[in-house]
C-alpha positions as CSV (number, residue, x, y, z in Angstrom):
1,X,-23.8,2.0,19.9
2,X,-26.3,-1.3,17.5
3,X,-29.9,-0.2,17.9
4,X,-30.8,-3.0,15.6
5,X,-29.1,-6.4,14.1
6,X,-30.4,-7.8,11.1
7,X,-29.0,-11.5,9.8
8,X,-30.9,-13.0,7.0
9,X,-29.5,-17.1,5.2
10,X,-26.6,-17.2,7.8
11,X,-25.8,-20.7,8.7
12,X,-28.9,-21.6,10.9
13,X,-30.5,-18.1,10.4
14,X,-33.1,-17.9,7.8
15,X,-34.0,-14.3,9.0
16,X,-34.1,-12.5,12.4
17,X,-33.5,-8.8,14.1
18,X,-32.6,-8.1,16.9
19,X,-33.1,-5.0,18.7
20,X,-30.5,-4.4,21.0
21,X,-29.9,-1.6,24.1
22,X,-27.6,0.4,25.4
23,X,-25.5,-0.8,27.5
24,X,-25.8,-4.7,28.6
25,X,-26.7,-7.2,26.2
26,X,-27.0,-10.5,26.7
27,X,-27.2,-14.0,25.0
28,X,-27.9,-16.7,26.1
29,X,-29.0,-20.7,25.0
30,X,-28.4,-24.2,25.1
31,X,-24.9,-25.3,23.3
32,X,-25.2,-25.1,19.4
33,X,-28.1,-23.2,19.1
34,X,-27.0,-21.0,16.9
35,X,-25.0,-17.7,19.1
36,X,-21.7,-18.4,17.2
37,X,-24.0,-17.2,14.5
38,X,-24.9,-13.8,15.4
39,X,-21.0,-13.2,17.1
40,X,-19.8,-14.2,13.1
41,X,-22.4,-11.7,11.9
42,X,-21.1,-8.6,14.3
43,X,-17.3,-10.4,12.5
44,X,-18.4,-9.1,9.6
45,X,-19.8,-5.9,9.8
46,X,-16.5,-5.2,11.5
47,X,-14.7,-6.2,8.1
48,X,-13.5,-10.2,9.1
49,X,-13.3,-12.4,6.5
50,X,-16.1,-14.0,4.9
51,X,-16.9,-17.5,4.3
52,X,-19.2,-18.3,1.3
53,X,-19.8,-21.8,3.7
54,X,-21.3,-19.7,6.1
55,X,-24.0,-19.1,3.5
56,X,-27.5,-21.3,3.8
57,X,-27.6,-24.0,2.6
58,X,-30.2,-23.9,-0.8
59,X,-29.5,-19.6,-0.6
60,X,-27.4,-17.8,-2.4
61,X,-26.3,-14.6,-0.8
62,X,-26.8,-14.0,2.9
63,X,-26.8,-10.6,4.2
64,X,-26.2,-9.1,7.3
65,X,-27.2,-5.1,8.3
66,X,-27.2,-2.7,11.0
67,X,-28.2,0.4,12.5
68,X,-25.2,2.0,13.9
69,X,-26.7,5.2,16.4
70,X,-23.3,7.7,16.1
71,X,-24.3,10.7,17.4
72,X,-21.4,12.3,19.4
73,X,-18.2,10.0,18.2
74,X,-16.5,13.0,15.9
75,X,-14.1,10.6,14.9
76,X,-16.3,8.4,13.4
77,X,-17.8,11.7,12.3
78,X,-14.9,12.7,10.7
79,X,-13.5,9.3,9.3
80,X,-17.4,8.7,7.0
81,X,-17.1,12.3,5.8
82,X,-13.0,11.8,4.9
83,X,-15.4,9.4,2.8
84,X,-17.8,10.9,1.5
85,X,-20.1,9.4,3.6
86,X,-22.6,10.0,6.5
87,X,-24.9,9.5,8.9
88,X,-29.0,10.4,8.8
89,X,-29.9,11.8,12.3
90,X,-26.9,9.9,14.0
91,X,-28.4,6.6,12.7
92,X,-26.1,5.1,10.6
93,X,-27.3,1.8,8.1
94,X,-24.1,-0.8,7.1
95,X,-24.9,-3.8,5.0
96,X,-22.8,-6.4,4.0
97,X,-23.2,-9.3,1.6
98,X,-21.8,-13.3,0.8
99,X,-22.5,-14.7,-2.5
100,X,-22.8,-17.9,-3.5
101,X,-20.0,-16.9,-6.0
102,X,-17.9,-16.2,-4.1
103,X,-18.3,-12.6,-4.2
104,X,-19.2,-9.8,-1.4
105,X,-20.4,-6.4,-1.5
106,X,-20.6,-3.8,1.6
107,X,-22.6,-0.8,1.9
108,X,-22.2,2.3,4.1
109,X,-25.1,5.0,4.6
110,X,-26.6,3.8,1.3
111,X,-23.4,4.0,-0.6
112,X,-21.4,0.4,-2.2
113,X,-17.6,0.3,-0.7
114,X,-14.5,-1.6,-0.2
115,X,-15.2,-4.3,2.4
116,X,-11.5,-2.9,3.6
117,X,-13.8,0.1,4.8
118,X,-15.5,-1.3,7.0
119,X,-12.5,-2.3,9.1
120,X,-10.8,1.0,8.4
121,X,-14.1,2.6,10.4
122,X,-15.1,-0.2,12.9
123,X,-11.9,-2.2,13.4
124,X,-11.9,0.0,16.2
125,X,-15.2,0.7,17.5
126,X,-16.6,-2.6,16.7
127,X,-14.5,-5.0,19.4
128,X,-14.9,-9.2,19.2
129,X,-13.7,-11.2,21.9
130,X,-13.4,-14.9,22.6
131,X,-11.6,-17.3,23.9
132,X,-9.7,-17.3,21.8
133,X,-8.9,-13.8,21.7
134,X,-7.9,-14.0,25.9
135,X,-5.5,-17.2,24.8
136,X,-3.9,-14.5,22.1
137,X,-3.0,-12.5,25.5
138,X,0.0,-15.1,26.1
139,X,2.2,-13.9,23.0
140,X,4.1,-11.0,24.0
141,X,3.7,-8.9,21.0
142,X,-0.2,-8.1,21.9
143,X,0.9,-7.6,25.4
144,X,3.5,-5.0,24.8
145,X,0.8,-3.1,22.4
146,X,-2.0,-3.2,25.3
147,X,0.8,-1.4,27.5
148,X,1.5,0.8,24.6
149,X,-2.4,1.5,24.8
150,X,-3.0,1.8,28.3
151,X,-0.2,4.7,28.4
152,X,-1.2,6.3,25.2
153,X,1.9,5.3,23.3
154,X,0.7,3.6,20.0
155,X,1.2,6.9,17.8
156,X,5.1,7.0,19.4
157,X,5.6,2.3,18.5
158,X,3.7,3.3,15.3
159,X,6.6,6.8,14.5
160,X,9.3,3.9,15.3
161,X,8.1,1.4,13.4
162,X,7.8,3.8,10.5
163,X,11.1,4.6,11.2
164,X,13.1,1.5,11.7
165,X,11.1,0.2,8.2
166,X,12.5,3.9,7.3
167,X,16.4,2.2,7.8
168,X,15.5,-0.8,6.4
169,X,14.7,0.8,3.3
170,X,17.4,2.3,3.0
171,X,20.4,-0.2,4.4
172,X,18.9,-2.6,1.4
173,X,19.2,0.3,-1.2
174,X,22.8,1.3,-0.2
175,X,23.9,-2.6,0.6
176,X,22.9,-2.8,-3.3
177,X,25.2,0.5,-4.4
178,X,28.0,-1.2,-2.6
179,X,27.6,-3.8,-4.5
180,X,27.2,-2.9,-7.5
181,X,30.0,-0.4,-6.7
182,X,32.5,-2.4,-9.0
183,X,30.9,-3.5,-11.5
184,X,29.5,0.3,-11.7
185,X,33.3,1.4,-12.2
186,X,34.2,-1.0,-14.8
187,X,30.1,0.3,-16.6
188,X,31.7,4.3,-16.5
189,X,34.9,3.8,-17.4
190,X,33.4,1.9,-20.4
191,X,30.8,4.3,-21.2
192,X,33.4,7.2,-20.8
193,X,35.2,5.7,-23.6
194,X,32.4,5.5,-25.6
195,X,31.5,9.3,-25.4
196,X,35.5,10.6,-26.0
197,X,35.7,8.1,-29.0
198,X,32.5,9.7,-30.5
199,X,33.5,13.5,-29.0
200,X,36.9,12.8,-30.4
201,X,35.4,12.4,-34.1
202,X,33.8,15.4,-34.1
203,X,30.5,14.4,-36.1
204,X,28.8,15.9,-38.8
205,X,25.9,15.1,-39.5
206,X,26.2,16.0,-43.6
207,X,29.6,15.2,-43.4
208,X,29.8,11.3,-45.0
209,X,27.7,12.4,-48.1
210,X,30.3,15.2,-49.0
211,X,33.6,13.1,-48.1
212,X,31.8,10.5,-50.6
213,X,31.9,13.2,-53.6
214,X,35.1,14.6,-52.8
215,X,36.7,11.1,-52.4
216,X,35.3,10.1,-56.1
217,X,37.0,13.8,-56.9
218,X,40.7,13.2,-55.8
219,X,40.6,9.5,-57.2
220,X,38.9,10.5,-60.3
221,X,41.4,13.6,-61.0
222,X,43.4,12.7,-63.9
223,X,39.7,12.0,-66.1
224,X,38.5,14.3,-65.0
225,X,40.8,17.2,-65.8
226,X,41.7,15.5,-69.3
227,X,38.3,14.8,-70.7
228,X,36.5,18.1,-69.3
229,X,39.4,19.8,-71.7
230,X,38.6,17.6,-74.5
231,X,34.9,19.0,-74.1
232,X,36.5,22.1,-74.0
233,X,38.1,22.4,-77.5
234,X,34.8,20.4,-78.2
235,X,32.8,23.1,-78.0
236,X,35.8,26.2,-78.4
237,X,38.3,24.9,-80.9
238,X,41.2,23.7,-79.8
239,X,44.3,26.0,-78.6
240,X,46.5,24.8,-80.5
241,X,45.2,24.7,-84.1
242,X,44.6,20.4,-84.4
243,X,42.1,20.3,-87.2
244,X,38.7,19.6,-87.0
245,X,35.9,22.3,-86.6
246,X,34.6,23.8,-83.1
247,X,30.9,23.3,-82.1
248,X,31.7,27.2,-81.4
249,X,32.7,27.9,-84.8
250,X,30.3,25.7,-86.0
251,X,27.2,27.6,-84.5
252,X,29.0,31.5,-84.6
253,X,28.8,30.7,-88.5
254,X,24.9,29.6,-88.7
255,X,24.3,32.8,-86.5
256,X,25.9,35.1,-89.0
257,X,24.1,33.4,-91.9
258,X,20.7,33.3,-90.2
259,X,21.1,36.5,-89.3
260,X,22.1,37.7,-93.0
261,X,18.2,35.6,-93.5
262,X,16.6,37.3,-90.6
263,X,16.9,40.7,-92.7
264,X,15.0,38.8,-95.7
265,X,12.2,37.7,-93.8
266,X,11.5,39.7,-90.0
267,X,9.9,36.9,-89.4
268,X,13.0,35.0,-88.8
269,X,13.7,37.5,-86.2
270,X,13.1,35.2,-83.3
271,X,15.1,32.0,-84.5
272,X,17.3,34.1,-84.8
273,X,17.8,36.0,-80.9
274,X,17.6,32.2,-80.0
275,X,20.3,31.1,-81.6
276,X,22.4,34.0,-80.8
277,X,21.6,33.6,-76.7
278,X,22.7,29.7,-77.4
279,X,25.2,30.7,-78.4
280,X,26.6,33.1,-75.4
281,X,25.3,30.2,-73.5
282,X,27.5,27.3,-75.2
283,X,30.3,30.2,-74.9
284,X,30.0,30.4,-71.0
285,X,29.5,27.1,-70.6
286,X,33.4,26.0,-72.5
287,X,35.1,29.0,-70.2
288,X,33.4,27.6,-67.2
289,X,34.6,23.7,-68.4
290,X,37.9,25.3,-69.2
291,X,38.4,27.3,-65.2
292,X,37.4,23.7,-63.9
293,X,40.0,21.5,-66.0
294,X,42.6,24.2,-65.0
295,X,41.3,23.6,-61.1
296,X,41.7,19.9,-61.2
297,X,44.9,18.1,-59.6
298,X,45.5,14.7,-58.4
299,X,46.3,15.2,-54.4
300,X,47.5,11.9,-52.9
301,X,48.1,14.0,-49.7
302,X,44.6,14.9,-49.5
303,X,43.0,11.9,-51.4
304,X,44.9,9.6,-48.0
305,X,43.3,11.8,-45.6
306,X,40.3,11.7,-46.6
307,X,40.1,7.8,-46.8
308,X,41.4,7.6,-43.2
309,X,38.5,10.2,-42.2
310,X,35.8,7.7,-44.4
311,X,37.5,4.9,-42.8
312,X,37.2,5.9,-39.2
313,X,33.8,6.8,-39.9
314,X,33.3,3.5,-41.3
315,X,34.7,2.5,-37.8
316,X,32.2,4.2,-35.8
317,X,28.5,2.8,-38.3
318,X,30.0,-0.7,-36.9
319,X,30.6,0.0,-33.4
320,X,27.5,2.0,-32.9
321,X,25.1,3.3,-36.5
322,X,24.8,3.1,-39.4
323,X,24.1,6.8,-39.3
324,X,25.9,9.9,-38.1
325,X,22.6,10.3,-36.4
326,X,22.0,7.0,-35.0
327,X,25.8,7.3,-33.7
328,X,25.5,10.9,-32.4
329,X,22.1,9.1,-30.2
330,X,24.0,6.0,-29.0
331,X,26.5,9.1,-28.0
332,X,23.7,11.0,-26.2
333,X,22.4,7.6,-24.7
334,X,26.0,6.8,-23.3
335,X,26.4,9.8,-21.8
336,X,22.8,9.9,-20.1
337,X,23.6,6.6,-18.6
338,X,27.0,8.2,-16.9
339,X,25.6,11.1,-15.8
340,X,23.3,8.9,-13.9
341,X,26.1,6.0,-13.1
342,X,28.0,9.3,-11.3
343,X,24.6,10.5,-9.8
344,X,24.7,6.5,-8.1
345,X,27.9,8.2,-5.4
346,X,26.1,10.5,-4.8
347,X,22.2,9.0,-4.5
348,X,24.4,6.5,-1.9
349,X,26.3,9.9,0.1
350,X,22.7,11.7,0.7
351,X,21.5,8.0,1.4
352,X,24.2,7.3,4.1
353,X,23.7,11.2,5.6
354,X,19.9,10.5,5.7
355,X,20.7,6.9,7.8
356,X,22.6,8.5,10.1
357,X,19.7,11.4,10.7
358,X,17.0,8.9,10.6
359,X,19.1,6.6,12.9
360,X,19.8,9.2,15.1
361,X,15.7,10.1,15.4
362,X,14.6,7.0,16.0
363,X,17.1,6.6,18.5
364,X,15.8,9.4,20.7
365,X,12.1,7.9,20.1
366,X,12.9,4.6,20.9
367,X,14.8,6.4,24.3
368,X,11.9,8.3,25.1
369,X,8.9,5.5,24.9
370,X,11.3,3.6,26.9
371,X,10.7,6.1,29.6
372,X,7.7,6.8,29.0
373,X,7.2,2.6,29.0
374,X,8.6,2.1,32.5
375,X,5.6,4.7,33.5
376,X,2.7,2.9,32.3
377,X,4.0,-1.1,33.0
378,X,3.7,-0.1,36.4
379,X,-0.1,2.0,35.8
380,X,-0.8,-1.4,33.9
381,X,0.1,-3.4,36.1
382,X,-1.1,-2.2,39.6
383,X,-4.9,-1.2,38.1
384,X,-4.5,-5.3,36.0
385,X,-3.5,-6.5,39.4
386,X,-6.6,-4.4,41.3
387,X,-9.1,-5.9,38.2
388,X,-7.5,-9.1,39.0
389,X,-8.2,-9.3,42.8
390,X,-11.9,-8.0,42.0
391,X,-12.5,-11.2,40.2
392,X,-12.1,-13.2,42.9
393,X,-8.0,-13.3,42.8
394,X,-7.2,-12.0,45.8
395,X,-3.8,-12.6,46.1
396,X,-2.8,-12.2,42.5
397,X,0.5,-10.1,41.9
398,X,0.3,-8.6,38.3
399,X,3.9,-7.3,37.1
400,X,4.8,-5.6,33.0
401,X,8.4,-6.8,32.7
402,X,10.4,-5.0,30.0
403,X,13.0,-6.3,28.4
404,X,15.7,-4.7,26.4
405,X,16.2,-6.1,23.0
406,X,18.6,-6.7,20.9
407,X,18.7,-4.8,16.9
408,X,19.9,-5.9,14.4
409,X,23.5,-4.8,12.8
410,X,22.9,-0.7,11.8
411,X,19.5,-0.3,13.8
412,X,18.9,1.7,17.4
413,X,16.2,-0.4,18.1
414,X,14.0,-3.1,17.4
415,X,10.6,-2.6,14.8
416,X,8.6,-1.9,18.2
417,X,10.9,-0.1,19.9
418,X,14.2,-0.7,22.3
419,X,12.6,-3.6,24.8
420,X,9.1,-5.8,24.4
421,X,6.8,-6.5,27.2
422,X,5.2,-9.7,29.0
423,X,2.5,-10.2,31.4
424,X,4.4,-11.5,35.0
425,X,1.6,-13.2,36.7
426,X,0.7,-15.4,39.8
427,X,-1.7,-16.2,41.5
428,X,0.0,-17.8,44.9
429,X,0.6,-16.2,47.8
430,X,4.6,-16.3,47.9
431,X,4.8,-17.2,44.7
432,X,7.2,-14.9,42.3
433,X,5.2,-13.7,39.1
434,X,6.2,-15.4,35.6
435,X,5.3,-15.1,32.6
436,X,1.2,-15.4,32.1
437,X,2.1,-17.6,29.0
438,X,3.8,-20.1,31.9
439,X,1.4,-20.2,35.2
440,X,-2.3,-19.0,34.0
441,X,-5.6,-21.5,34.1
442,X,-7.7,-21.2,31.7
443,X,-10.0,-19.2,34.3
444,X,-7.1,-17.2,35.1
445,X,-6.5,-16.1,31.8
446,X,-10.0,-15.1,30.8
447,X,-10.5,-12.6,34.0
448,X,-7.0,-11.5,33.5
449,X,-8.4,-10.7,30.1
450,X,-11.3,-9.3,30.6
451,X,-9.4,-6.7,33.9
452,X,-7.4,-5.6,31.0
453,X,-10.1,-5.1,29.4
454,X,-11.1,-3.3,31.3
455,X,-8.4,-1.1,32.8
456,X,-8.2,0.2,28.5
457,X,-11.9,0.3,27.5
458,X,-12.4,2.8,30.6
459,X,-10.2,5.1,29.1
460,X,-12.3,5.8,26.2
461,X,-15.5,5.4,25.7
462,X,-18.9,4.5,22.9
463,X,-17.6,1.4,21.6
464,X,-19.6,-1.8,21.2
465,X,-18.2,-5.0,23.5
466,X,-18.6,-8.3,22.1
467,X,-17.5,-10.5,25.0
468,X,-17.9,-14.8,24.1
469,X,-17.0,-17.0,26.2
470,X,-15.4,-14.9,28.6
471,X,-17.3,-17.0,31.1
472,X,-15.0,-19.8,30.9
473,X,-13.7,-21.8,33.9
474,X,-15.4,-19.8,36.1
475,X,-18.4,-20.0,38.4
476,X,-20.6,-19.0,42.1
477,X,-19.0,-15.7,43.5
478,X,-16.5,-15.7,40.8
479,X,-19.3,-15.4,37.7
480,X,-21.0,-12.2,39.7
481,X,-18.2,-11.0,40.4
482,X,-17.1,-11.1,36.3
483,X,-20.4,-9.7,35.9
484,X,-20.3,-6.8,37.8
485,X,-16.9,-5.9,35.4
486,X,-19.0,-6.6,32.2
487,X,-21.8,-4.3,33.8
488,X,-19.1,-1.7,34.5
489,X,-17.8,-1.8,31.4
490,X,-21.7,-1.7,29.9
491,X,-21.3,2.1,32.0
492,X,-19.5,3.7,29.0
493,X,-20.0,0.7,26.3
494,X,-22.8,-0.8,24.6
495,X,-21.6,-4.4,25.5
496,X,-23.0,-8.1,24.2
497,X,-22.1,-10.7,26.1
498,X,-22.7,-14.7,25.0
499,X,-22.7,-16.9,28.2
500,X,-23.4,-20.0,29.7
501,X,-23.4,-18.7,33.3
502,X,-26.5,-17.8,35.5
503,X,-25.0,-15.1,37.1
504,X,-24.0,-13.4,34.0
505,X,-27.1,-13.3,32.9
506,X,-28.7,-12.1,36.2
507,X,-26.4,-8.6,35.0
508,X,-29.3,-6.0,34.6
509,X,-29.2,-6.3,30.5
510,X,-30.6,-6.4,27.8
511,X,-31.7,-10.6,27.4
512,X,-31.5,-12.2,24.7
513,X,-31.6,-16.0,24.0
514,X,-30.5,-18.2,21.1
515,X,-32.7,-21.2,20.4
516,X,-33.3,-23.4,17.6
517,X,-36.3,-25.3,16.3
518,X,-37.5,-27.4,13.1
519,X,-39.5,-25.6,10.9
520,X,-40.4,-27.7,7.5
521,X,-38.1,-30.3,7.6
522,X,-35.7,-27.3,8.5
523,X,-33.5,-26.1,11.4
524,X,-33.5,-22.5,12.1
525,X,-31.8,-20.4,15.0
526,X,-34.5,-17.8,16.4
527,X,-33.5,-14.7,19.2
528,X,-36.3,-14.3,21.0
529,X,-36.5,-10.7,23.3
530,X,-36.9,-12.0,26.8
531,X,-39.3,-10.2,29.1
532,X,-38.6,-9.9,32.8
533,X,-40.8,-13.3,33.7
534,X,-39.0,-14.7,30.8
535,X,-35.6,-14.0,32.2
536,X,-36.5,-16.1,35.1
537,X,-37.3,-18.7,33.5
538,X,-34.0,-18.8,31.0
539,X,-32.2,-17.7,34.3
540,X,-33.5,-21.0,35.8
541,X,-33.0,-22.9,33.2
542,X,-29.0,-22.3,32.9
543,X,-28.8,-22.7,36.5
544,X,-30.8,-25.9,36.9
545,X,-31.3,-27.7,34.1
546,X,-34.5,-28.1,31.5
547,X,-37.2,-28.3,34.3
548,X,-36.2,-25.5,36.6
549,X,-38.8,-26.3,39.7
550,X,-40.1,-23.5,42.1
551,X,-36.4,-23.1,43.9
552,X,-35.1,-22.6,41.1
553,X,-37.3,-20.0,39.8
554,X,-36.3,-18.2,43.3
555,X,-33.2,-18.7,42.6
556,X,-33.3,-17.2,39.8
557,X,-35.3,-14.0,41.1
558,X,-32.7,-14.7,43.9
559,X,-29.9,-13.9,41.5
560,X,-31.6,-11.3,39.8
561,X,-32.5,-8.5,42.6
562,X,-28.4,-9.4,43.7
563,X,-27.1,-8.0,40.4
564,X,-29.1,-4.3,40.7
565,X,-27.6,-2.9,44.1
566,X,-24.1,-4.6,42.2
567,X,-25.0,-2.8,39.1
568,X,-25.4,0.1,40.2
569,X,-22.0,0.8,42.7
570,X,-20.3,-0.5,39.4
571,X,-21.4,2.4,37.6
572,X,-21.3,4.9,40.1
573,X,-17.4,3.7,40.4
574,X,-16.3,4.1,36.7
575,X,-19.0,7.7,36.9
576,X,-16.0,8.7,39.4
577,X,-12.9,7.1,37.9
578,X,-14.3,9.2,34.3
């Protein structure tokens, strides 16, 4: 329950604080006094969208703060613990601010949280119902959710929604894969050709350099052989006995001469040894060149093969990369893509198998939900009919009709199951119940809405229920009965009710009057907690106008006295049901 609500700089409110009580709390006041401001503040605490235009003129920030008593609400305590939040001695402070800049903030238990956290924590605990909400009851979608709520089937409904969503996602992926199958086949053929072409070339990283060297040697073989022989002749002499002294002969003569001189002067020994080494090295070089010249030969066949290989490498370079490393990298990339394309067929097969299994699972869940809904539909219709008749619709007939839906191709059911639910209603004896949206008047709709809320909310406890204009279109004895239903709800929940009817305001409750007054040239909204005498005056005003007389005050006292036993009886009945 909300123990205390504080509002600052919101609309016509400069600053006010309300201490609510357990059970029923009623707020009354003239039209336009600002009752909707309290309603809007409560909505903000439940995570409703904020409008910065609601900030009081001249202020930069509006603040709404409430102290919630949550002791014993284990599910809420668990939700807080999951987020690292906690209450202090069973009291939880929730605060939300609106800023003129458009930004807003929220705090829970003194910790800054995303505003969405308010809806997550309190969306199912703080419920604001208005005339607009009762109009929403005309939508079959909401009626279906009310039925599933009543039957405890919301988890089953959600499981089917998730299953259908998964089926749609797989179907979309399968459709895309099938559409792309032809293009994928062409791509696979092309990639396979590229990989095969590179693999058949059997490339080696150092091969290109080796081929270039060998090609030059084969192209210039004749020159290499002839001129190398000339160098050998220059070094060793001409074997054919041609004229001219060879370098080797001259060095040998120089070696003999220097050796003789070293015998005369030992200081020349080192030079003589060096010359001897050079002569031997030159002789080895001449022999190596001679062997090289003997090996060099013109080989047109080998030259043609090398040139073919060079041309093949050049062709691959033009297609796949300048270097052999680039060609091989291209090959690996193409092979990886080819593998992924091949896995698409596997993926398609896997998806089809998953799709079939999930379709069967969803179909079974939908069939089970259908059976449960039939039972819940009968129970909800009976309970709502009793509630409607309690609210002065003695001939009311209520049915809940289940209509099979035509699922999308490939799906076993619709997103919420195999059928839709619609509430049928008749307020006149002998009339066949028809869809609620076609037959219910505004007053009847408000009462049916309240009856359904009463049916559903007695199944849980510990909520804060806020009703605004639930008394639209009714009056007299019906209003007293509506007040009695609100009182019975208050046995299990904290109920805040904004009303214009004295019969509802007279219910045993904490009573607050919302009023406007002018201070310093500005209009302010204030909320005043009424004592017993103040309640009599306010109810008399609601029943008889601004200047109630003694008779109207007596009527107010009678309403208050009459509401007490009715409320005690309603609470006793509620306790027995629970």
